[in-house]
C-alpha positions as CSV (number, residue, x, y, z in Angstrom):
1,M,0.1,-0.1,0.0
2,A,1.4,3.4,-1.1
3,S,2.1,5.8,1.8
4,P,0.0,8.9,1.9
5,F,3.0,11.0,2.4
6,T,4.5,10.3,-1.0
7,R,6.5,13.0,-2.8
8,H,3.6,13.4,-5.2
9,S,1.1,14.3,-2.6
10,K,3.6,16.8,-1.0
11,R,4.0,18.6,-4.3
12,H,0.5,20.1,-3.9
13,L,1.2,21.6,-0.5
14,H,2.8,25.0,-0.9
15,L,2.4,25.6,2.9
16,A,3.9,22.4,4.1
17,P,7.5,21.9,5.4
18,P,10.1,23.0,4.2
19,F,8.3,25.9,2.9
20,L,6.2,26.7,6.2
21,L,7.7,29.1,8.8
22,D,6.6,29.5,12.4
23,D,7.7,33.0,12.5
24,Y,10.1,35.3,10.5
25,T,12.5,38.1,11.3
26,P,13.6,40.3,8.3
27,R,17.1,39.8,7.2
28,Y,18.1,43.4,7.6
29,L,17.4,43.2,11.4
30,G,20.3,40.7,11.7
31,L,22.9,42.8,10.2
32,S,25.7,43.8,12.5
33,S,26.7,47.4,12.8
34,R,29.9,46.7,11.1
35,D,28.2,45.1,8.0
36,A,25.7,48.0,8.0
37,A,28.5,50.5,8.0
38,K,30.2,48.6,4.9
39,K,27.0,48.7,3.0
40,R,26.6,52.3,3.6
41,S,30.2,52.9,2.4
42,L,29.8,50.9,-0.8
43,A,26.5,52.6,-1.5
44,Y,28.0,56.0,-1.5
45,A,31.1,54.8,-3.5
46,H,28.8,53.3,-6.1
47,L,27.0,56.6,-6.4
48,R,30.2,58.4,-7.2
49,N,31.1,55.7,-9.9
50,C,27.8,54.2,-11.0
51,N,28.5,50.6,-12.2
52,L,25.6,48.8,-10.4
53,C,23.6,47.7,-13.4
54,P,24.8,46.1,-16.7
55,R,24.7,49.4,-18.4
56,L,28.0,50.2,-16.6
57,C,27.6,54.0,-17.1
58,G,30.5,55.0,-14.7
59,V,29.1,58.3,-14.0
60,N,29.1,60.4,-10.8
61,R,25.5,60.6,-10.0
62,Y,25.9,63.6,-7.7
63,E,27.0,65.5,-10.9
64,T,25.3,63.9,-13.8
65,T,23.2,60.8,-14.9
66,G,23.6,57.8,-17.0
67,M,21.0,55.9,-19.1
68,C,18.4,55.7,-16.3
69,L,18.5,59.6,-16.1
70,I,18.3,59.4,-12.3
71,G,20.8,61.3,-10.0
72,D,21.6,60.8,-6.5
73,K,18.1,61.0,-5.2
74,A,15.4,58.3,-6.0
75,K,12.5,59.6,-8.1
76,V,9.4,58.0,-6.8
77,N,6.1,58.0,-8.6
78,V,3.5,56.2,-6.2
79,I,3.8,55.1,-2.5
80,A,0.7,53.3,-1.3
81,P,-0.7,49.9,-0.1
82,H,-0.9,47.9,-3.4
83,F,-3.5,45.1,-4.2
84,G,-2.2,44.2,-7.6
85,E,0.4,41.7,-6.7
86,E,0.2,37.9,-6.1
87,P,-2.1,36.9,-3.2
88,C,0.8,35.7,-1.1
89,I,2.6,39.1,-1.6
90,Q,-0.4,41.6,-1.1
91,G,-2.4,39.5,1.5
92,H,-5.5,41.2,3.0
93,N,-3.8,44.5,4.0
94,G,-1.7,45.2,0.7
95,S,1.9,45.3,-0.2
96,G,3.7,48.6,0.6
97,A,4.4,49.5,-2.9
98,V,7.2,52.0,-3.7
99,F,7.1,52.6,-7.5
100,M,10.4,54.0,-8.7
101,S,10.5,56.3,-11.8
102,G,13.0,55.7,-14.4
103,C,14.5,52.3,-15.5
104,N,17.7,50.9,-16.8
105,M,15.7,49.0,-19.6
106,R,13.6,50.3,-22.5
107,C,11.0,47.7,-23.0
108,I,8.9,48.8,-25.9
109,F,5.8,47.0,-24.5
110,C,6.3,48.3,-20.9
111,Q,3.1,47.9,-18.9
112,N,4.2,50.7,-16.6
113,Y,5.4,53.0,-19.3
114,D,4.2,56.3,-17.7
115,I,6.2,55.4,-14.5
116,A,9.3,53.7,-15.9
117,H,9.9,55.6,-18.9
118,Q,8.6,59.2,-18.3
119,R,10.3,60.0,-14.8
120,N,7.3,61.3,-13.2
121,G,7.3,61.7,-9.5
122,M,9.0,63.4,-6.4
123,D,12.7,63.3,-5.6
124,L,13.5,61.7,-2.2
125,T,16.8,61.3,-0.3
126,P,17.3,57.8,1.2
127,E,16.4,59.1,4.6
128,E,13.1,60.5,3.3
129,L,12.5,57.2,1.5
130,G,13.2,55.2,4.7
131,Q,10.6,57.4,6.5
132,W,8.0,56.6,3.9
133,Y,8.6,52.8,4.6
134,L,7.7,53.5,8.3
135,K,4.5,55.3,7.2
136,L,3.4,52.4,5.1
137,Q,4.1,50.0,8.0
138,E,2.5,52.1,10.7
139,T,-0.4,53.7,8.9
140,G,-1.1,51.2,6.1
141,N,-0.4,48.1,8.1
142,V,1.2,46.5,5.0
143,H,2.7,43.1,5.0
144,N,5.9,44.1,3.3
145,I,7.8,47.0,1.6
146,N,7.7,46.3,-2.2
147,I,10.2,48.3,-4.0
148,V,9.2,48.3,-7.7
149,T,11.9,48.7,-10.4
150,P,14.8,49.2,-8.1
151,E,17.7,48.1,-10.5
152,H,18.9,51.8,-11.2
153,V,18.6,53.1,-7.7
154,V,20.2,50.2,-5.6
155,P,22.6,52.5,-3.7
156,Q,19.7,54.7,-2.6
157,V,17.5,51.7,-1.6
158,A,20.2,50.2,0.4
159,L,20.7,53.3,2.3
160,S,16.9,53.7,2.8
161,I,16.5,50.3,4.2
162,L,19.5,50.9,6.6
163,H,17.9,54.1,7.8
164,A,14.3,52.7,8.1
165,A,15.8,49.7,10.3
166,E,17.0,52.3,12.8
167,L,13.6,53.9,12.8
168,G,11.8,50.7,13.6
169,L,11.0,48.9,10.4
170,R,10.2,45.3,11.0
171,V,8.4,44.1,7.8
172,P,10.1,42.1,4.9
173,I,11.6,43.9,2.0
174,I,10.7,42.9,-1.6
175,Y,13.1,43.7,-4.4
176,N,10.6,43.8,-7.4
177,T,13.0,43.6,-10.4
178,S,13.2,42.9,-14.3
179,S,16.3,40.9,-13.3
180,Y,18.5,43.2,-15.4
181,D,20.8,43.5,-12.3
182,S,24.5,43.2,-11.9
183,L,26.1,40.7,-9.6
184,A,27.5,43.7,-7.7
185,S,24.2,45.3,-7.0
186,L,22.7,42.0,-5.7
187,E,25.8,41.7,-3.5
188,L,24.9,45.1,-2.0
189,M,21.4,44.1,-1.4
190,D,22.3,40.7,0.1
191,G,21.1,40.9,3.8
192,L,18.8,43.7,3.1
193,V,16.2,41.9,0.8
194,D,14.0,39.1,2.0
195,I,11.9,38.4,-1.2
196,Y,13.2,38.7,-4.8
197,L,10.2,39.2,-7.1
198,A,11.9,38.7,-10.4
199,D,10.8,38.9,-13.9
200,F,12.3,36.7,-16.7
201,K,11.0,38.1,-19.8
202,V,12.5,36.6,-22.9
203,W,15.2,34.1,-23.9
204,K,16.8,34.9,-27.2
205,P,19.3,37.8,-27.5
206,S,17.6,38.9,-30.9
207,T,14.2,39.2,-29.0
208,S,15.8,41.1,-26.1
209,K,17.7,43.4,-28.5
210,R,14.6,44.2,-30.4
211,L,11.9,44.4,-27.5
212,L,14.1,45.3,-24.5
213,K,16.9,47.3,-26.1
214,A,19.3,45.0,-24.2
215,D,20.7,42.0,-26.2
216,D,22.5,40.8,-23.0
217,Y,19.2,40.5,-21.0
218,A,18.8,36.7,-20.9
219,E,22.4,36.0,-19.9
220,T,22.2,38.7,-17.2
221,A,18.8,37.6,-15.9
222,K,20.2,33.9,-15.5
223,E,23.1,34.9,-13.5
224,S,21.0,37.4,-11.5
225,I,18.2,34.8,-10.6
226,K,20.7,32.2,-9.7
227,A,22.4,34.7,-7.3
228,M,18.9,35.6,-5.8
229,Q,18.1,32.0,-5.2
230,K,21.5,31.5,-3.5
231,Q,20.8,34.4,-1.2
232,V,17.2,33.7,-0.1
233,G,16.3,30.2,-1.3
234,D,12.8,28.9,-2.2
235,L,9.6,31.0,-1.4
236,C,8.5,30.3,2.1
237,F,5.3,31.4,4.0
238,T,4.0,31.8,7.5
239,G,0.8,29.9,8.4
240,D,-1.4,32.8,7.2
241,G,-0.3,32.3,3.6
242,I,1.8,35.4,3.5
243,A,5.2,35.0,1.8
244,K,8.1,36.1,4.0
245,V,11.3,35.1,2.3
246,G,12.5,33.5,-0.9
247,L,12.6,33.8,-4.7
248,L,9.3,34.2,-6.8
249,V,9.8,34.3,-10.6
250,R,7.4,35.9,-12.9
251,H,7.1,35.3,-16.7
252,L,4.9,37.4,-18.8
253,V,3.8,35.2,-21.7
254,M,4.3,37.3,-24.9
255,P,2.4,36.7,-28.3
256,G,4.3,34.2,-30.4
257,K,7.2,33.8,-27.8
258,E,5.8,30.6,-26.0
259,A,9.0,28.7,-27.1
260,E,11.1,31.3,-25.3
261,G,8.8,30.9,-22.2
262,A,9.5,27.1,-22.4
263,E,13.2,27.8,-22.3
264,I,12.8,29.9,-19.3
265,M,10.9,27.3,-17.5
266,R,13.6,24.6,-18.3
267,F,16.3,27.0,-17.1
268,L,14.4,27.6,-13.8
269,A,14.0,23.8,-13.2
270,S,17.4,22.8,-14.1
271,E,19.6,25.7,-12.8
272,V,17.7,27.3,-10.1
273,S,15.3,25.0,-8.3
274,T,12.5,22.5,-9.1
275,D,10.8,24.2,-6.0
276,C,11.0,27.6,-7.5
277,F,7.7,29.5,-7.1
278,V,6.6,30.6,-10.5
279,N,3.9,33.0,-11.8
280,I,3.1,32.4,-15.5
281,M,1.3,35.6,-16.3
282,E,-1.3,36.1,-19.0
283,Q,-1.9,39.9,-18.5
284,Y,0.2,41.0,-21.5
285,H,-1.5,43.7,-23.6
286,P,-0.2,46.0,-26.3
287,D,1.2,49.1,-24.5
288,A,3.8,51.8,-24.7
289,H,5.1,51.8,-28.3
290,V,3.4,48.6,-29.5
291,G,0.5,49.2,-32.0
292,K,1.5,52.9,-32.5
293,K,1.4,54.2,-36.0
294,R,4.8,54.1,-37.6
295,R,6.2,57.6,-38.3
296,R,6.9,58.5,-41.9
297,R,10.5,60.0,-42.0
298,R,10.7,63.0,-44.1
299,I,13.7,64.9,-45.5
300,P,13.6,68.3,-47.2
301,S,14.1,68.3,-51.0
302,A,16.2,70.7,-53.0
303,E,13.0,72.8,-53.7
304,G,12.5,73.1,-50.0
305,E,9.6,70.6,-49.8
306,E,9.6,67.7,-47.5
307,K,9.6,64.2,-49.1
308,S,9.1,60.7,-47.5
309,L,12.4,58.7,-47.1
310,N,12.2,55.1,-48.4
311,M,8.6,54.6,-47.1
312,P,5.7,53.3,-49.0
313,E,2.7,55.5,-49.6
314,D,0.6,53.5,-47.0
315,A,3.4,53.5,-44.4
316,D,1.4,56.0,-42.1
317,E,-1.2,53.1,-41.6
318,E,1.3,50.6,-40.4
319,V,1.8,49.9,-36.8
320,R,5.0,49.4,-34.7
321,Y,5.7,45.8,-33.6
322,S,2.6,44.4,-35.3
323,D,3.7,40.9,-34.4
324,I,2.9,41.5,-30.7
325,N,0.1,43.8,-31.2
326,R,-2.5,41.4,-29.6
327,S,-3.3,39.6,-26.5
328,V,-1.8,36.2,-25.7
329,T,-4.0,33.2,-26.4
330,S,-5.0,30.4,-24.1
331,D,-3.0,28.0,-26.2
332,E,0.2,30.1,-25.7
333,I,-0.5,30.2,-21.9
334,S,-1.1,26.5,-21.8
335,S,2.1,25.7,-23.8
336,V,4.3,27.6,-21.3
337,R,2.5,26.0,-18.4
338,G,2.9,22.6,-19.9
339,A,6.7,23.0,-20.5
340,A,7.1,24.2,-16.8
341,V,5.3,21.0,-15.6
342,R,7.5,18.8,-17.9
343,A,10.5,20.4,-16.7
344,G,9.7,19.5,-13.1
345,L,8.4,22.7,-11.7
346,W,5.2,22.5,-9.6
347,R,4.8,25.5,-7.3
348,F,2.6,27.9,-9.4
349,C,0.8,31.1,-8.4
350,D,-2.7,29.9,-9.6
351,P,-6.0,31.7,-9.1
352,P,-8.1,30.0,-6.4
353,K,-10.8,27.6,-7.3
354,H,-13.3,29.3,-4.9
355,D,-14.5,32.9,-4.2
356,G,-12.3,33.4,-1.1
357,F,-8.8,34.6,-0.5
358,A,-6.0,32.8,-2.4
359,I,-3.1,31.5,-0.4
């Protein structure tokens, strides 16, 4: 007679050992004063010679900016309890979201284009940012501090967490990233971050060059996600179903890119962990530059009139990135999910099969 406690039965228990925590203390509260001082010193040094993302701009951010166009202060668009994350992240009270303006990427389909590409918001020092974390904790009663798109403001974020810890912060920190991070930036965040909420967007260099404007994206993301896993391990929860520590990987399924999604799932299973918690997302919709009319380039003629340059007469009716100017299909979603299961992954962020709260 087969045991009721076989590996097969356990594979459906997200909240079972070894993923269940009796209690949890954020990692930043365990830092020694010496380690905290080292991180502060490194953060200030990186601001003076910015090399903390794969762009390696090397600028002094007290004087100028690099590709992200953000200086020594973080530009923040929204700070509020957020209910648009995974159920295990937002819980009942919301995730304390801090949406950073600017980005070190240029995704042409960006779902947060108005925030990430247009640099709207208020400039905050690390100390001011840390005070906002306390407001979210004390007034919003949020489950965590969720720093969204932090890759280009890692020094400021590190300093803000250290300051907030001194003020009494006690909830987990989430690093919500595209995974276009350098290993040096993740080393700086080691000991400060509890949950890495990491995207893995596309697999092929040709795709990332065209759609993300970063042909080294996949290689960078692979190394970054492996480093995140090494720091915090698989995603773990307390008994209320709220995630406290670990790695959660998101993959936004793209139109016609299901084969790349399958490669990403195989990578997660073979090189990260078969217990990796994965959210296969179907929310893609045309945004930012996708579906916009292609501009007709014009040059002045010898007679002073403008003429079109190498464009057909109907070019004004064409749209940009027409191959992804649609929603994804259920078959594309199923294809990626099937590839994940075949690779050995089993911990998925699925919607509940009831009307209650999903844990």
